[in-house]
KOLMI-708146 format. One record per residue (C-alpha): residue number from 1; residue in three letters; chain; z, y, x. Coordinates in Angstrom, 3 decimals. Example, Ala and Ser with C-alpha at 12.3 -4.5 7.8 and 13.67 -1.06 7.14 Angstrom:
# KOLMI-708146
[1, ALA, A, [7.800, -4.500, 12.300]]
[2, SER, A, [7.140, -1.060, 13.670]]
//
This chain:
# KOLMI-708146
[1, MET, A, [144.402, 50.776, 99.348]]
[2, HIS, A, [143.109, 47.312, 98.431]]
[3, ARG, A, [140.020, 45.548, 99.679]]
[4, TYR, A, [137.845, 43.924, 97.086]]
[5, THR, A, [134.552, 42.107, 96.791]]
[6, ILE, A, [132.177, 41.481, 93.911]]
[7, VAL, A, [130.827, 37.961, 93.538]]
[8, ASN, A, [128.150, 36.799, 91.121]]
[9, SER, A, [129.192, 33.381, 89.838]]
[10, PHE, A, [126.792, 30.669, 88.681]]
[11, GLY, A, [123.754, 32.183, 90.336]]
[12, ARG, A, [122.115, 32.356, 93.753]]
[13, GLU, A, [119.124, 34.688, 93.245]]
[14, ARG, A, [119.429, 38.463, 92.949]]
[15, PHE, A, [120.606, 39.715, 89.557]]
[16, THR, A, [121.596, 36.273, 88.302]]
[17, GLY, A, [125.044, 34.947, 87.468]]
[18, ASN, A, [128.156, 36.656, 86.125]]
[19, PRO, A, [129.951, 39.235, 88.307]]
[20, VAL, A, [133.672, 39.222, 89.038]]
[21, ALA, A, [135.640, 41.730, 91.112]]
[22, VAL, A, [138.109, 40.005, 93.458]]
[23, PHE, A, [141.025, 42.007, 94.896]]
[24, PHE, A, [142.869, 40.876, 98.039]]
[25, GLY, A, [146.537, 41.373, 99.009]]
[26, CYS, A, [147.922, 42.167, 95.579]]
[27, ASP, A, [151.606, 41.312, 96.045]]
[28, ASP, A, [152.430, 44.974, 95.439]]
[29, LEU, A, [150.607, 45.257, 92.102]]
[30, ASP, A, [152.266, 44.667, 88.742]]
[31, ALA, A, [150.519, 43.384, 85.627]]
[32, GLU, A, [150.140, 46.872, 84.155]]
[33, SER, A, [148.289, 48.112, 87.248]]
[34, MET, A, [146.061, 45.026, 87.289]]
[35, GLN, A, [145.174, 45.526, 83.641]]
[36, LYS, A, [144.303, 49.176, 84.183]]
[37, ILE, A, [142.067, 48.312, 87.144]]
[38, ALA, A, [140.286, 45.712, 85.026]]
[39, VAL, A, [139.735, 48.307, 82.318]]
[40, GLU, A, [138.398, 50.816, 84.831]]
[41, LEU, A, [135.972, 48.371, 86.449]]
[42, ASN, A, [134.913, 47.094, 83.005]]
[43, LEU, A, [133.562, 43.741, 84.171]]
[44, SER, A, [134.188, 40.744, 81.919]]
[45, GLU, A, [136.935, 39.679, 84.376]]
[46, THR, A, [138.704, 40.955, 87.494]]
[47, THR, A, [140.951, 38.773, 89.671]]
[48, PHE, A, [143.914, 39.622, 91.907]]
[49, ILE, A, [144.944, 37.436, 94.854]]
[50, SER, A, [148.588, 37.295, 95.927]]
[51, SER, A, [150.843, 35.015, 97.957]]
[52, PRO, A, [151.265, 31.444, 96.668]]
[53, LEU, A, [154.485, 30.354, 94.990]]
[54, ASN, A, [153.925, 26.691, 94.116]]
[55, GLY, A, [152.214, 24.927, 97.005]]
[56, GLY, A, [148.770, 26.474, 96.667]]
[57, ASP, A, [146.756, 28.528, 99.131]]
[58, ALA, A, [146.821, 31.601, 96.889]]
[59, LYS, A, [148.026, 32.759, 93.512]]
[60, VAL, A, [145.352, 34.353, 91.319]]
[61, ARG, A, [145.761, 36.392, 88.153]]
[62, ILE, A, [142.789, 37.024, 85.869]]
[63, PHE, A, [142.288, 40.048, 83.607]]
[64, THR, A, [139.610, 40.936, 81.076]]
[65, PRO, A, [139.384, 44.577, 79.955]]
[66, VAL, A, [141.838, 43.743, 77.143]]
[67, ASN, A, [144.169, 40.946, 78.302]]
[68, GLU, A, [145.260, 38.463, 80.952]]
[69, LEU, A, [143.888, 34.906, 80.979]]
[70, ALA, A, [145.759, 31.863, 82.264]]
[71, PHE, A, [142.493, 30.258, 83.393]]
[72, ALA, A, [138.836, 31.275, 83.480]]
[73, GLY, A, [135.851, 29.638, 85.116]]
[74, HIS, A, [133.480, 32.198, 86.559]]
[75, PRO, A, [136.288, 34.476, 87.881]]
[76, LEU, A, [137.971, 31.599, 89.704]]
[77, LEU, A, [134.690, 30.224, 91.033]]
[78, GLY, A, [133.903, 33.658, 92.501]]
[79, THR, A, [137.442, 34.021, 93.818]]
[80, ALA, A, [137.192, 30.633, 95.555]]
[81, LEU, A, [134.059, 31.819, 97.372]]
[82, ALA, A, [135.783, 35.067, 98.370]]
[83, LEU, A, [138.804, 33.171, 99.726]]
[84, ALA, A, [136.604, 30.714, 101.608]]
[85, LYS, A, [134.690, 33.543, 103.270]]
[86, GLU, A, [137.882, 35.452, 104.041]]
[87, ARG, A, [139.711, 32.461, 105.567]]
[88, ASP, A, [136.771, 30.387, 106.871]]
[89, VAL, A, [137.722, 27.270, 104.887]]
[90, SER, A, [135.803, 24.839, 102.702]]
[91, GLU, A, [138.558, 23.980, 100.232]]
[92, VAL, A, [141.232, 26.033, 98.508]]
[93, LYS, A, [144.033, 25.278, 96.078]]
[94, ILE, A, [144.498, 28.124, 93.612]]
[95, GLU, A, [147.609, 28.697, 91.522]]
[96, THR, A, [146.807, 29.911, 87.999]]
[97, GLY, A, [148.660, 30.355, 84.759]]
[98, LYS, A, [147.489, 26.852, 83.788]]
[99, GLY, A, [148.570, 25.170, 87.029]]
[100, LEU, A, [147.212, 24.345, 90.476]]
[101, PHE, A, [143.493, 23.551, 90.851]]
[102, ARG, A, [141.310, 22.466, 93.775]]
[103, PHE, A, [138.033, 24.143, 94.663]]
[104, SER, A, [135.513, 22.876, 97.199]]
[105, ILE, A, [133.112, 25.383, 98.753]]
[106, ASP, A, [129.866, 24.179, 100.328]]
[107, ALA, A, [128.223, 27.080, 102.189]]
[108, VAL, A, [124.447, 27.547, 102.029]]
[109, LYS, A, [123.385, 27.996, 105.667]]
[110, GLU, A, [120.185, 29.895, 104.956]]
[111, GLN, A, [122.055, 32.306, 102.636]]
[112, PRO, A, [125.204, 33.387, 104.500]]
[113, PHE, A, [126.945, 34.934, 101.477]]
[114, THR, A, [126.198, 32.014, 99.131]]
[115, ALA, A, [127.916, 28.689, 98.439]]
[116, TYR, A, [128.067, 25.914, 95.893]]
[117, VAL, A, [131.573, 25.762, 94.427]]
[118, GLN, A, [133.064, 22.807, 92.553]]
[119, MET, A, [136.278, 23.266, 90.567]]
[120, GLU, A, [138.831, 21.195, 88.735]]
[121, GLN, A, [139.481, 22.399, 85.192]]
[122, PRO, A, [142.464, 22.085, 82.847]]
[123, SER, A, [142.673, 19.202, 80.401]]
[124, PRO, A, [142.109, 20.924, 77.054]]
[125, VAL, A, [144.088, 20.792, 73.853]]
[126, VAL, A, [141.469, 19.816, 71.267]]
[127, SER, A, [141.649, 20.523, 67.530]]
[128, ARG, A, [139.371, 21.118, 64.578]]
[129, TYR, A, [138.869, 24.872, 64.153]]
[130, GLU, A, [140.583, 25.981, 60.968]]
[131, HIS, A, [138.449, 29.099, 60.351]]
[132, GLU, A, [135.083, 27.339, 60.527]]
[133, GLN, A, [133.485, 29.052, 57.533]]
[134, GLU, A, [134.564, 32.528, 58.616]]
[135, LEU, A, [133.162, 31.829, 62.079]]
[136, LEU, A, [129.824, 30.596, 60.738]]
[137, ASP, A, [129.587, 33.670, 58.509]]
[138, ALA, A, [130.265, 35.970, 61.468]]
[139, LEU, A, [127.565, 34.210, 63.488]]
[140, GLY, A, [125.059, 34.277, 60.626]]
[141, LEU, A, [124.748, 30.465, 60.592]]
[142, ALA, A, [124.783, 28.078, 57.653]]
[143, GLN, A, [126.194, 25.083, 59.542]]
[144, SER, A, [126.857, 23.466, 62.911]]
[145, THR, A, [125.039, 20.409, 64.229]]
[146, LEU, A, [128.362, 18.932, 65.420]]
[147, PRO, A, [131.952, 19.350, 64.201]]
[148, VAL, A, [133.353, 22.802, 64.975]]
[149, ASP, A, [136.160, 21.981, 67.415]]
[150, MET, A, [138.379, 24.229, 69.510]]
[151, TYR, A, [139.179, 23.496, 73.172]]
[152, ASP, A, [142.202, 25.384, 74.486]]
[153, VAL, A, [142.120, 25.670, 78.300]]
[154, GLY, A, [143.863, 29.065, 78.432]]
[155, PRO, A, [141.055, 30.868, 76.682]]
[156, ARG, A, [140.308, 29.097, 73.409]]
[157, HIS, A, [136.681, 27.978, 73.099]]
[158, VAL, A, [135.181, 27.055, 69.725]]
[159, PHE, A, [131.837, 25.210, 69.832]]
[160, VAL, A, [129.077, 25.654, 67.262]]
[161, GLY, A, [125.875, 23.636, 67.638]]
[162, VAL, A, [122.456, 24.878, 66.561]]
[163, GLU, A, [119.167, 23.024, 66.267]]
[164, ASN, A, [117.108, 24.526, 69.080]]
[165, ILE, A, [116.693, 27.399, 71.527]]
[166, ALA, A, [114.686, 29.466, 69.041]]
[167, VAL, A, [117.626, 29.517, 66.629]]
[168, LEU, A, [120.109, 30.087, 69.440]]
[169, SER, A, [118.216, 33.073, 70.840]]
[170, LYS, A, [118.079, 34.783, 67.442]]
[171, ILE, A, [121.834, 34.713, 66.840]]
[172, SER, A, [123.091, 38.267, 66.368]]
[173, PRO, A, [126.751, 38.010, 65.396]]
[174, ASP, A, [128.688, 40.473, 63.301]]
[175, LEU, A, [131.127, 41.482, 66.029]]
[176, LYS, A, [133.511, 43.179, 63.576]]
[177, LYS, A, [133.871, 39.954, 61.615]]
[178, LEU, A, [134.119, 37.940, 64.826]]
[179, ALA, A, [136.861, 40.232, 66.154]]
[180, LYS, A, [139.025, 39.345, 63.140]]
[181, LEU, A, [139.290, 35.786, 64.484]]
[182, PRO, A, [142.035, 36.221, 67.087]]
[183, ASN, A, [142.303, 34.685, 70.539]]
[184, MET, A, [139.036, 32.760, 70.600]]
[185, ALA, A, [135.533, 32.698, 72.011]]
[186, ALA, A, [132.583, 31.433, 69.994]]
[187, LEU, A, [130.318, 29.154, 72.052]]
[188, CYS, A, [126.923, 28.455, 70.474]]
[189, PHE, A, [124.859, 25.724, 72.114]]
[190, SER, A, [121.570, 23.880, 71.704]]
[191, PRO, A, [119.533, 21.342, 73.664]]
[192, ASP, A, [116.908, 22.803, 75.980]]
[193, ASP, A, [113.481, 21.459, 76.895]]
[194, GLU, A, [114.548, 19.932, 80.225]]
[195, GLY, A, [117.278, 17.503, 79.188]]
[196, GLY, A, [120.059, 20.069, 79.538]]
[197, TRP, A, [121.769, 22.567, 77.277]]
[198, ARG, A, [121.599, 26.287, 76.532]]
[199, LEU, A, [124.748, 28.238, 75.770]]
[200, ARG, A, [125.743, 31.651, 74.429]]
[201, MET, A, [129.295, 33.003, 74.240]]
[202, PHE, A, [130.600, 35.810, 72.003]]
[203, SER, A, [134.202, 37.022, 72.194]]
[204, PRO, A, [135.178, 40.529, 71.099]]
[205, ALA, A, [138.739, 39.152, 70.965]]
[206, TYR, A, [138.603, 38.873, 74.785]]
[207, GLY, A, [136.802, 42.198, 75.197]]
[208, VAL, A, [133.405, 40.576, 75.812]]
[209, SER, A, [130.636, 41.007, 73.243]]
[210, GLU, A, [128.543, 38.406, 75.081]]
[211, ASP, A, [129.193, 36.628, 78.372]]
[212, ALA, A, [126.575, 35.667, 80.962]]
[213, ALA, A, [128.430, 32.582, 82.259]]
[214, THR, A, [131.556, 31.064, 80.744]]
[215, GLY, A, [132.668, 28.609, 83.390]]
[216, SER, A, [135.869, 27.587, 81.616]]
[217, ALA, A, [133.709, 26.363, 78.715]]
[218, ALA, A, [131.428, 24.214, 80.895]]
[219, GLY, A, [133.801, 21.252, 81.202]]
[220, PRO, A, [134.860, 21.417, 77.544]]
[221, LEU, A, [131.199, 21.496, 76.463]]
[222, ALA, A, [130.551, 18.306, 78.456]]
[223, LEU, A, [133.587, 16.739, 76.767]]
[224, HIS, A, [132.465, 17.934, 73.322]]
[225, LEU, A, [128.973, 16.485, 73.811]]
[226, ALA, A, [130.269, 13.189, 75.187]]
[227, THR, A, [132.824, 12.844, 72.378]]
[228, TYR, A, [130.052, 12.992, 69.779]]
[229, GLY, A, [127.541, 10.841, 71.657]]
[230, MET, A, [125.261, 13.648, 72.853]]
[231, ALA, A, [126.061, 13.103, 76.554]]
[232, GLU, A, [127.647, 10.416, 78.719]]
[233, PHE, A, [131.126, 10.483, 80.201]]
[234, GLY, A, [130.905, 10.661, 83.984]]
[235, ARG, A, [127.344, 12.064, 83.981]]
[236, LYS, A, [126.472, 15.618, 85.008]]
[237, VAL, A, [125.664, 18.026, 82.178]]
[238, LYS, A, [123.369, 20.923, 83.090]]
[239, ILE, A, [123.956, 24.191, 81.268]]
[240, MET, A, [122.013, 27.468, 81.252]]
[241, GLN, A, [123.611, 30.635, 79.892]]
[242, GLY, A, [122.909, 34.372, 79.972]]
[243, VAL, A, [119.154, 34.141, 79.376]]
[244, GLU, A, [119.252, 36.500, 76.394]]
[245, MET, A, [121.192, 39.012, 78.534]]
[246, GLU, A, [118.646, 38.751, 81.368]]
[247, ARG, A, [121.447, 37.318, 83.555]]
[248, PRO, A, [120.432, 33.646, 83.811]]
[249, SER, A, [123.360, 31.526, 84.980]]
[250, ARG, A, [123.344, 27.805, 85.814]]
[251, MET, A, [126.424, 25.616, 85.450]]
[252, ASP, A, [127.060, 21.922, 86.058]]
[253, SER, A, [129.894, 20.053, 84.385]]
[254, ILE, A, [131.309, 16.542, 84.139]]
[255, ALA, A, [133.767, 15.049, 81.661]]
[256, ASN, A, [135.615, 11.836, 82.500]]
[257, MET, A, [138.306, 9.936, 80.628]]
[258, VAL, A, [141.150, 8.732, 82.864]]
[259, GLU, A, [143.939, 6.739, 81.229]]
[260, GLY, A, [142.955, 8.196, 77.886]]
[261, LYS, A, [143.023, 11.807, 79.050]]
[262, PRO, A, [140.021, 14.042, 79.763]]
[263, ARG, A, [139.398, 15.107, 83.364]]
[264, LEU, A, [136.955, 17.981, 83.639]]
[265, GLU, A, [135.031, 19.539, 86.507]]
[266, ALA, A, [132.488, 22.339, 86.711]]
[267, GLY, A, [130.371, 23.741, 89.494]]
[268, GLY, A, [127.657, 26.158, 90.416]]
[269, TYR, A, [126.423, 28.568, 93.047]]
[270, ALA, A, [128.041, 31.915, 93.760]]
[271, TYR, A, [127.135, 34.771, 96.075]]
[272, GLN, A, [128.774, 37.969, 97.290]]
[273, VAL, A, [126.949, 41.166, 96.380]]
[274, ALA, A, [129.339, 43.941, 97.451]]
[275, THR, A, [132.564, 44.775, 99.253]]
[276, GLY, A, [134.676, 47.890, 99.084]]
[277, GLN, A, [138.060, 49.582, 99.150]]
[278, TYR, A, [139.981, 50.673, 96.079]]
[279, PHE, A, [142.466, 53.541, 96.478]]
[280, ILE, A, [145.460, 53.111, 94.170]]
//
């Protein structure tokens, strides 16, 4: 038997944000069992907490319905809230496949199961995406407003800019074509009407046709925008995702350059919606 909780990440009102199932006390589970649980629950990601090995407060493994991820934003943000509630702390260091990352958790007093969580994110490996035309064809787009670059933070995010929200909302990708592009997520973005940005994510390669909140892409998007003069380094970038799925999710991100290397952070609200016991 394993206790678990479900947390909606990057939201604070009912039926907003992106859900993640967080399992406690998983030292006895192997990767095969974790993968099968993730398939059975069929959320975009499920996380498994076990004892730390490298100086952190917990080790966390992340599974989509089809594979394991070394790092992912909304699952870890939700896991940080679950750990903070479980251990009555306001900061946790989580060991992931991409290293050790700090999370700060600021509880919302008037909403006892809600907190604002800020996370460190990996420094990405950035490259021009080599299958740009195939990607544009799969998305039904003629071009991108900015260069089509890939940011590898564990999952590999490829950014495609469109002119406005109207164009963004009408994107209906050919998922069969998109699935032929291995190990990547397509992130389509546009400016919104409030000085922020709207985002949509499509990734059949990761078992997710469309994602409501892609936290691991929030920092890279800030870096992408700042690199091409569409945002400022060191200034908060506000991102809204999941609107077309009727799961509005709000993310904040910041990209800094320190000694020539990008330092990324992302944050947002999260709230617990359920707890339970899973009999294995």
